C-alpha positions as CSV (number, residue, x, y, z in Angstrom):
1,M,-1.4,-1.1,-2.0
2,A,-3.4,0.7,-4.2
3,H,-2.7,4.4,-5.1
4,R,-5.8,6.8,-5.3
5,W,-3.7,9.9,-5.9
6,L,-3.3,9.0,-9.5
7,R,-7.0,8.0,-9.9
8,A,-8.1,11.2,-8.5
9,A,-5.5,13.4,-10.3
10,A,-5.9,11.7,-10.0
11,L,-14.3,6.7,12.3
12,V,-16.2,6.9,14.2
13,T,-14.9,6.2,17.7
14,L,-17.0,3.6,19.5
15,C,-18.3,5.3,22.7
16,I,-20.0,3.3,25.4
17,C,-22.3,5.6,27.3
18,V,-23.8,4.4,30.8
19,A,-25.0,7.9,31.6
20,G,-28.5,6.6,31.3
21,Q,-28.1,3.5,33.3
22,V,-26.4,5.4,36.1
23,A,-29.3,7.9,36.1
24,L,-31.6,5.0,36.7
25,A,-29.6,3.8,39.4
26,E,-29.4,7.3,41.0
27,D,-33.3,7.6,40.9
28,D,-33.4,4.4,43.2
29,E,-30.7,5.0,45.5
30,T,-31.8,8.4,46.3
31,S,-35.5,8.2,46.8
32,G,-36.6,9.4,50.6
33,Q,-33.4,11.6,50.8
34,T,-33.6,15.3,52.0
35,G,-33.3,18.1,49.4
36,L,-29.8,19.0,50.5
37,D,-28.6,15.4,50.9
38,K,-30.0,14.5,47.5
39,A,-28.3,17.5,45.8
40,S,-25.0,16.4,47.3
41,H,-25.5,12.9,46.2
42,D,-26.5,13.9,42.7
43,N,-23.3,16.3,42.3
44,A,-21.1,13.4,43.5
45,S,-23.1,10.8,41.2
46,R,-22.7,13.1,38.3
47,S,-19.1,13.5,38.8
48,A,-18.6,9.7,39.0
49,S,-20.7,9.2,35.9
50,R,-18.4,11.7,33.9
51,D,-15.4,9.8,35.6
52,D,-17.1,6.4,34.2
53,S,-17.9,7.8,30.9
54,T,-14.3,9.1,30.4
55,R,-12.7,5.7,31.4
56,D,-15.2,4.1,29.0
57,H,-14.4,6.5,26.2
58,E,-10.6,5.9,26.6
59,R,-11.2,2.2,26.6
60,A,-12.9,2.7,23.4
61,R,-10.0,4.7,21.9
62,R,-7.4,2.0,22.9
63,L,-6.6,-1.2,20.8
64,P,-6.6,-4.6,23.1
65,Q,-3.6,-5.5,24.8
66,D,-0.8,-6.8,22.7
67,S,-1.1,-10.5,22.0
68,A,1.8,-13.0,21.2
69,T,1.0,-16.7,19.9
70,H,3.1,-19.3,18.5
71,Q,2.6,-20.5,15.0
72,S,3.9,-22.7,12.4
73,I,3.6,-23.1,8.4
74,T,5.0,-25.7,6.2
75,L,6.6,-24.5,2.9
76,A,6.5,-26.2,-0.7
77,D,9.9,-28.0,0.1
78,G,8.5,-29.5,3.3
79,R,10.4,-27.2,5.8
80,V,8.6,-25.9,8.8
81,L,8.8,-22.4,9.9
82,N,8.1,-22.1,13.7
83,F,7.6,-18.5,14.6
84,T,5.9,-16.1,17.1
85,A,3.2,-13.8,15.8
86,S,2.5,-10.7,17.6
87,A,-0.4,-8.2,17.2
88,G,-0.1,-4.9,19.2
89,S,-0.1,-1.1,19.1
90,M,2.0,1.9,19.8
91,R,0.8,5.2,20.9
92,L,2.1,8.4,19.4
93,R,2.0,11.6,21.6
94,D,2.5,15.1,21.0
95,E,5.1,17.5,22.7
96,R,3.0,17.8,25.8
97,G,2.6,14.1,26.3
98,Q,-1.2,13.8,25.0
99,D,-2.1,10.9,23.0
100,E,-2.6,11.8,19.1
101,A,-2.7,8.4,17.6
102,V,-2.7,4.5,18.3
103,I,-0.8,2.4,15.8
104,G,-1.5,-1.0,15.0
105,F,1.1,-3.5,14.0
106,V,1.7,-7.0,13.3
107,A,5.1,-8.8,13.7
108,Y,6.3,-12.2,12.7
109,K,9.7,-13.4,14.3
110,L,11.2,-16.7,13.4
111,D,11.8,-18.9,16.6
112,A,15.2,-20.2,15.5
113,G,18.4,-18.3,15.0
114,E,20.0,-15.2,16.7
115,A,17.1,-12.7,16.9
116,K,19.6,-9.7,17.3
117,T,21.4,-10.1,14.0
118,R,18.4,-11.6,12.0
119,P,17.1,-9.3,9.3
120,V,14.0,-7.5,10.0
121,T,11.8,-5.9,7.3
122,F,9.1,-3.3,8.0
123,A,6.3,-3.2,5.4
124,F,4.1,-0.5,4.4
125,N,1.1,-0.2,1.9
126,G,0.1,2.8,-0.2
127,G,-3.1,5.0,-0.8
128,P,-2.3,7.0,1.0
129,G,-5.1,5.3,3.1
130,A,-4.4,1.6,2.4
131,G,-3.8,-0.9,5.2
132,S,-0.9,-3.3,5.4
133,A,-3.1,-6.3,4.6
134,W,-2.2,-6.2,1.0
135,L,1.3,-6.9,1.6
136,D,0.8,-9.1,4.7
137,I,-1.9,-11.8,3.2
138,G,-1.5,-10.8,-0.4
139,A,2.3,-11.2,-0.9
140,I,4.9,-11.8,2.1
141,G,3.3,-12.8,5.2
142,P,3.3,-16.3,6.5
143,W,-0.3,-16.7,5.3
144,R,-2.0,-15.4,2.0
145,L,-5.4,-15.3,0.4
146,P,-5.4,-16.9,-3.2
147,M,-5.7,-13.9,-5.5
148,E,-5.4,-15.5,-8.9
149,P,-7.4,-13.8,-11.6
150,G,-10.8,-15.4,-12.0
151,K,-10.6,-17.2,-8.7
152,I,-11.1,-13.9,-6.5
153,Y,-14.3,-11.6,-6.2
154,P,-16.1,-9.8,-3.7
155,S,-18.2,-12.8,-2.6
156,A,-15.2,-15.2,-2.7
157,P,-14.5,-17.2,0.6
158,P,-11.8,-15.5,2.5
159,V,-9.8,-18.6,3.3
160,L,-6.1,-18.2,4.0
161,V,-3.4,-20.7,3.1
162,D,0.2,-21.3,4.1
163,N,2.3,-18.8,2.1
164,H,5.1,-20.9,0.4
165,E,6.7,-17.7,-0.7
166,T,6.7,-15.9,2.6
167,W,9.6,-13.7,3.2
168,L,9.7,-14.8,6.9
169,D,11.8,-17.7,5.2
170,F,14.9,-15.0,5.3
171,T,13.6,-12.0,7.4
172,D,11.5,-11.3,10.3
173,L,8.6,-8.9,9.3
174,V,6.7,-6.1,10.7
175,F,3.6,-4.7,9.2
176,I,2.6,-1.1,10.2
177,D,-0.8,0.7,9.4
178,P,-0.5,4.4,9.3
179,P,-3.1,6.5,11.3
180,G,-6.4,6.0,9.8
181,T,-5.7,2.6,8.0
182,G,-6.1,-0.7,9.2
183,Y,-6.9,-0.7,12.9
184,S,-4.9,2.4,13.6
185,R,-6.8,5.6,14.7
186,I,-6.1,9.3,15.4
187,V,-7.3,9.6,18.9
188,A,-6.6,13.5,19.5
189,D,-9.7,15.7,19.3
190,G,-10.0,18.2,16.5
191,D,-8.4,18.4,13.3
192,A,-4.7,19.4,14.3
193,A,-3.6,15.6,14.4
194,K,-5.2,14.9,10.9
195,R,-3.4,17.7,9.5
196,K,-0.2,16.4,11.1
197,F,-0.3,12.8,10.3
198,W,-2.1,12.9,6.8
199,S,0.4,15.0,5.2
200,V,3.6,13.8,3.1
201,H,6.3,14.7,6.0
202,G,4.2,14.2,9.0
203,D,3.2,10.5,7.8
204,I,7.1,9.9,7.3
205,R,8.2,11.4,10.8
206,A,5.5,9.4,12.5
207,L,6.1,6.1,10.9
208,S,10.0,6.4,11.5
209,E,9.3,7.0,15.1
210,V,7.1,3.7,15.1
211,V,10.1,1.8,13.4
212,R,12.7,3.1,15.9
213,R,10.5,2.4,18.9
214,W,9.6,-1.0,17.8
215,L,13.4,-1.7,17.2
216,A,14.2,-0.6,20.8
217,R,11.2,-2.3,22.3
218,N,12.2,-5.6,20.9
219,D,16.0,-5.4,21.2
220,R,16.7,-5.4,17.4
221,T,18.7,-2.4,17.0
222,E,21.7,-4.7,15.8
223,S,19.6,-6.4,13.3
224,P,20.0,-5.6,9.5
225,K,17.1,-3.6,8.7
226,F,14.9,-3.4,5.5
227,I,11.7,-1.6,4.0
228,V,9.3,-2.9,1.7
229,G,6.7,-0.6,0.4
230,E,3.9,-1.0,-2.3
231,S,2.7,1.8,-4.3
232,Y,2.4,5.1,-2.1
233,G,4.4,2.7,0.4
234,G,7.2,2.6,-2.2
235,F,7.1,6.5,-2.4
236,R,7.6,6.4,1.3
237,G,10.5,4.1,1.1
238,P,13.3,6.6,0.3
239,L,11.9,9.2,2.6
240,L,11.6,6.7,5.6
241,A,15.4,5.6,4.9
242,Q,16.5,9.2,5.1
243,E,14.4,10.3,8.0
244,L,15.5,7.1,10.0
245,A,19.2,7.8,9.2
246,T,19.2,11.5,9.8
247,N,16.7,12.2,12.5
248,Q,15.9,8.7,14.4
249,G,19.8,7.2,14.2
250,V,18.4,4.0,12.4
251,G,20.3,3.0,9.3
252,I,18.5,1.0,6.7
253,S,20.4,-1.8,4.7
254,G,18.0,-2.1,1.6
255,L,14.6,-1.1,0.2
256,V,12.2,-3.1,-1.8
257,L,9.8,-1.0,-3.8
258,I,6.9,-2.7,-5.2
259,S,5.1,-0.5,-8.0
260,P,6.1,2.6,-6.4
261,V,5.2,5.9,-7.4
262,L,8.6,7.8,-7.1
263,D,7.6,11.1,-8.6
264,F,4.1,12.3,-8.9
265,G,5.0,14.7,-11.7
266,A,6.4,12.0,-14.0
267,D,3.0,11.2,-15.5
268,A,2.8,14.3,-17.7
269,G,3.4,15.5,-21.2
270,A,4.5,12.9,-23.8
271,F,5.4,10.6,-21.0
272,A,1.7,10.1,-20.1
273,W,1.3,8.4,-23.4
274,L,4.6,6.6,-24.1
275,D,4.9,5.1,-20.7
276,R,1.7,3.2,-21.0
277,L,2.3,2.0,-24.5
278,P,4.2,-1.2,-23.4
279,A,1.5,-1.8,-20.6
280,Y,-1.1,-1.6,-23.2
281,A,0.7,-4.0,-25.6
282,A,1.4,-6.3,-22.8
283,A,-2.4,-6.7,-22.0
284,Y,-3.2,-7.1,-25.8
285,R,-0.7,-9.7,-26.4
286,E,-1.6,-11.6,-23.1
287,E,-4.7,-12.5,-24.8
288,K,-2.8,-14.9,-27.1
289,G,-0.5,-16.1,-24.1
290,P,2.0,-15.4,-21.5
291,V,4.1,-12.2,-22.0
292,T,7.3,-11.3,-20.7
293,R,9.3,-8.2,-20.6
294,I,11.6,-9.4,-23.4
295,D,8.5,-9.8,-25.6
296,L,7.9,-6.2,-25.2
297,A,11.4,-5.1,-26.4
298,D,10.1,-3.9,-29.9
299,V,7.3,-1.7,-28.1
300,E,9.8,-0.2,-25.5
301,R,12.2,0.7,-28.4
302,Y,9.3,2.3,-30.4
303,A,7.7,4.2,-27.4
304,T,11.2,5.8,-26.6
305,S,12.4,6.6,-29.9
306,D,10.0,7.1,-33.1
307,Y,6.8,7.5,-31.1
308,L,8.6,10.4,-28.9
309,Q,10.0,12.0,-31.9
310,D,6.8,11.9,-33.9
311,F,4.8,13.2,-30.8
312,M,7.3,16.1,-30.7
313,R,6.5,16.9,-34.1
314,G,3.1,17.9,-33.1
315,P,-0.5,17.3,-34.7
316,R,0.1,19.4,-37.7
317,D,2.6,17.0,-39.0
318,V,0.2,14.9,-40.8
319,D,2.9,12.2,-41.5
320,A,4.1,11.9,-38.0
321,V,0.6,11.5,-36.8
322,S,-0.2,8.9,-39.3
323,R,2.8,6.9,-38.2
324,M,1.9,7.2,-34.8
325,V,-1.7,6.0,-35.3
326,Q,-0.4,2.9,-37.4
327,N,2.0,1.8,-34.8
328,V,-0.3,2.4,-31.7
329,T,-3.2,0.7,-33.4
330,Q,-0.9,-2.3,-34.0
331,F,0.6,-2.4,-30.5
332,T,-2.7,-2.1,-28.8
333,G,-5.3,-3.8,-30.9
334,L,-7.7,-0.9,-30.5
335,D,-10.0,0.2,-33.3
336,P,-8.1,2.1,-36.0
337,A,-10.7,4.8,-36.0
338,L,-10.5,5.5,-32.3
339,V,-6.6,5.7,-32.4
340,K,-6.8,8.2,-35.6
341,R,-9.3,10.3,-33.8
342,L,-7.2,10.6,-30.6
343,G,-4.1,11.1,-32.8
344,G,-2.2,8.1,-31.5
345,R,-2.5,9.3,-27.8
346,I,-4.3,6.8,-25.5
347,D,-5.1,7.8,-22.2
348,K,-5.6,5.2,-19.4
349,T,-9.4,5.6,-19.0
350,T,-10.0,5.0,-22.9
351,F,-7.9,2.0,-22.9
352,Q,-9.9,0.5,-19.9
353,R,-13.1,1.0,-21.7
354,E,-12.2,0.1,-25.2
355,H,-9.9,-2.8,-24.7
356,E,-12.8,-5.3,-24.3
357,R,-15.6,-3.2,-25.5
358,A,-16.7,-5.9,-27.9
359,E,-17.5,-8.1,-24.7
360,G,-19.1,-5.2,-23.2
361,K,-16.3,-5.1,-20.5
362,V,-14.1,-2.6,-18.9
363,V,-10.3,-3.6,-17.6
364,G,-8.7,-2.6,-14.4
365,A,-6.3,0.2,-14.1
366,Y,-4.0,-1.8,-11.6
367,D,-4.2,-4.7,-14.1
368,A,-5.5,-4.4,-17.6
369,T,-5.9,-8.1,-18.0
370,V,-8.5,-8.3,-15.1
371,S,-11.9,-7.2,-16.4
372,A,-15.7,-6.8,-15.4
373,Y,-18.9,-5.8,-17.2
374,D,-19.2,-2.2,-18.0
375,P,-22.3,-1.1,-15.9
376,D,-23.4,1.5,-18.2
377,P,-21.7,0.7,-21.7
378,T,-23.7,3.3,-23.8
379,S,-23.1,6.3,-21.3
380,N,-20.6,9.0,-22.0
381,Y,-19.4,8.8,-18.6
382,N,-16.6,6.6,-17.2
383,E,-18.0,5.5,-14.0
384,W,-17.4,1.8,-12.7
385,L,-15.6,-0.1,-9.9
386,D,-12.1,-1.2,-10.7
387,P,-12.1,-5.0,-11.0
388,A,-8.5,-5.2,-10.0
389,V,-8.7,-3.5,-6.9
390,T,-12.6,-3.1,-5.6
391,G,-13.2,-6.6,-6.5
392,L,-10.4,-7.5,-3.8
393,E,-11.6,-5.2,-0.9
394,A,-14.3,-7.4,0.7
395,P,-12.4,-10.7,0.6
396,M,-9.3,-9.1,1.8
397,T,-10.9,-7.3,4.6
398,S,-12.6,-10.4,5.8
399,A,-9.5,-12.3,5.6
400,I,-7.3,-10.1,7.6
401,V,-10.0,-9.6,10.2
402,G,-10.2,-13.2,10.6
403,L,-6.5,-13.5,10.9
404,Y,-6.5,-11.1,13.7
405,S,-9.1,-12.6,15.5
406,N,-8.6,-16.3,15.0
407,K,-4.9,-16.7,14.6
408,L,-3.4,-13.8,16.4
409,N,-6.1,-13.5,19.0
410,W,-6.4,-10.0,18.8
411,K,-10.1,-9.3,18.9
412,I,-11.3,-5.9,17.7
413,D,-14.9,-4.8,17.6
414,R,-14.3,-2.1,15.0
415,S,-13.8,-1.7,11.3
416,Y,-10.8,-2.4,9.6
417,N,-9.7,0.3,7.0
418,I,-8.3,-1.4,4.1
419,L,-8.7,1.5,1.7
420,S,-9.6,4.6,3.6
421,E,-11.4,7.3,1.7
422,Q,-11.2,9.6,4.6
423,V,-7.6,9.6,4.7
424,F,-7.2,9.9,1.1
425,R,-9.3,12.7,0.6
426,G,-7.8,14.5,3.9
427,W,-4.2,14.1,2.5
428,N,-1.9,17.2,2.6
429,W,0.3,17.0,-0.5
430,G,2.3,20.0,0.7
431,D,2.5,23.6,-0.5
432,R,5.6,23.1,-2.8
433,P,4.9,24.1,-6.4
434,Q,6.1,20.9,-8.0
435,P,4.4,17.4,-7.3
436,P,5.9,15.4,-4.4
437,S,8.9,13.1,-5.5
438,S,11.1,10.8,-3.4
439,M,13.7,10.6,-6.2
440,E,15.8,13.2,-4.5
441,Q,16.0,11.2,-1.2
442,L,16.7,7.8,-3.2
443,R,19.8,9.6,-4.8
444,A,20.8,11.0,-1.7
445,M,20.6,7.8,0.2
446,L,22.3,5.9,-2.4
447,A,25.2,8.4,-2.7
448,L,25.7,8.6,1.2
449,D,25.6,4.8,1.9
450,S,27.7,2.7,-0.4
451,K,26.1,-0.5,1.2
452,L,22.6,0.5,0.7
453,R,20.7,-1.8,-1.8
454,V,17.5,-1.1,-3.7
455,L,15.1,-3.2,-5.8
456,V,12.5,-1.6,-7.5
457,T,9.6,-3.5,-9.2
458,G,6.7,-3.3,-11.3
459,G,4.1,-5.3,-13.3
460,L,3.8,-5.5,-17.0
461,T,0.0,-4.7,-17.2
462,D,-0.3,-2.1,-14.6
463,I,-1.5,1.1,-16.3
464,Q,-2.2,2.9,-13.0
465,V,1.8,3.3,-12.3
466,P,3.2,1.8,-15.7
467,Y,6.7,0.3,-15.3
468,M,8.2,2.6,-17.9
469,Q,7.7,5.5,-15.8
470,N,10.0,4.2,-13.1
471,K,12.4,2.9,-15.6
472,R,12.9,6.3,-17.4
473,M,13.6,7.9,-14.0
474,L,15.9,5.0,-12.4
475,D,17.9,5.2,-15.7
476,Q,19.2,8.6,-14.7
477,V,20.4,7.5,-11.4
478,P,24.3,7.2,-11.2
479,D,25.9,3.9,-9.7
480,Y,27.9,6.2,-7.3
481,G,30.8,4.0,-7.7
482,V,29.2,0.6,-6.7
483,P,27.5,-0.8,-9.8
484,G,24.4,-3.2,-9.3
485,R,23.2,-1.6,-6.1
486,L,20.1,-0.4,-7.8
487,Q,18.0,-3.0,-9.8
488,F,14.7,-2.8,-11.7
489,K,12.7,-5.9,-12.2
490,V,9.4,-6.3,-14.0
491,Y,7.1,-9.2,-13.6
492,P,4.0,-10.4,-15.4
493,G,0.9,-9.1,-13.8
494,G,-0.6,-5.9,-12.7
495,H,0.2,-3.3,-9.7
496,M,-0.2,-6.2,-7.5
497,F,1.7,-8.7,-9.7
498,Y,2.2,-11.0,-6.6
499,S,-1.3,-12.1,-7.1
500,R,0.1,-14.3,-9.7
501,D,2.0,-17.4,-8.3
502,D,5.0,-17.4,-10.8
503,S,5.4,-13.5,-10.3
504,R,5.4,-14.0,-6.2
505,K,8.0,-16.6,-6.5
506,V,10.4,-14.6,-8.5
507,L,9.8,-11.5,-6.3
508,H,10.6,-14.0,-3.2
509,T,13.9,-15.0,-4.8
510,D,14.8,-11.6,-5.8
511,A,14.0,-10.0,-2.3
512,E,15.9,-12.8,-0.7
513,A,18.9,-12.0,-2.7
514,L,18.8,-8.3,-1.7
515,V,18.2,-9.1,1.9
516,T,21.0,-11.7,2.2
517,G,23.6,-9.8,0.1
518,Q,23.8,-12.6,-2.7
């Protein structure tokens, strides 16, 4: 889910120590012994204590045994889906066979049909540092937490309902938490494992291994395989497809990329302003009623033509700046004096603070239609909790923990990292001079595999990863002889547009068409 690199550029292991109890027992058991006997006994006891402590430490570093339960949900049309829900873990080891990380996952497999040939989809969230709960109980799993704007807030009851738009309807699902997210943890001592897993390429190598091993363990190597990724998880998608095909011997049939960051260098120069203009307009126009992408055709046309041309003329061209100010004011509804002072260049944070300034509110970067009161409206500093993401963290975390414990019978006495600041801040973005991008891998895989299908999606009012940014880049990708394999869809809503019922339903329809090849 949520992608914190753009905002910035924008575990403590439970150790059950019984040494003190053992020491007390030693005092009782050794009273009256000779010095030599007592010393010998002490040495043996200390050795046993260390062994017990090591075993306890190891137990604390492991996740519970895998659990499988039989479940069912009822869809809107009355159909009942009977399925097996599995919560488990997988250990990743280094070349010496030493444990480095333990990876938690949840799998939902339909009971009916031929498992070997049924599609299976692997789901990854973003961050880096986001747990898979966002996609699991937010969008595509069998249960979901209602997230409609205005009905979800930090203290909202975390009550799950049957998800009528679950993708389990047409594909089995596996939700994977990278190390440091969800219940997954790095268990190796020192920082070497963190540097390995918390990096662009180390992350991909580890996750591709988990996918391959899960397929082999569950006898699903013959199944059509798909990847769905959100935000940074969408960035992962093309890289995973290439890594799986070239180094793991696993072919991917399709990708569904939800609000992906495909190129971290795309948000620069004139594009930083023009890409967000349609999203600003969508948020402004939605105040008067529902908005679709068709309703934004005039803004898209202006942003990619007249706005870009006037921008390139520079601030010394008074007429060009005047035209920009007039049009940007019209499309965003912002104060004309503010737009004039900024020369028609409206950055994300300015729109967040100014869009609802009259009400004393700020809007979310991940959905500019979701707002909360500005905690310090007279301050020159821009400090607030994003209402479109931070407001969801508590109920989402409580809901996923309840799901693991109550429905999946996987009880864990440790925190679930739905958004790990430690992972994000420790991420190694690589030593290449240019920002990371997965466009090269997307092109390469589309060119290599004429059967690969890709659906890239976005939300109209997402100003963190504006949909126009991905549209620009995808427009430059050839069809490689098979038109229609690369699709781009935009839905009402923000970064997590699936929080809206109508958008989630359309996403279900579009994803089903991709997976089933219709």
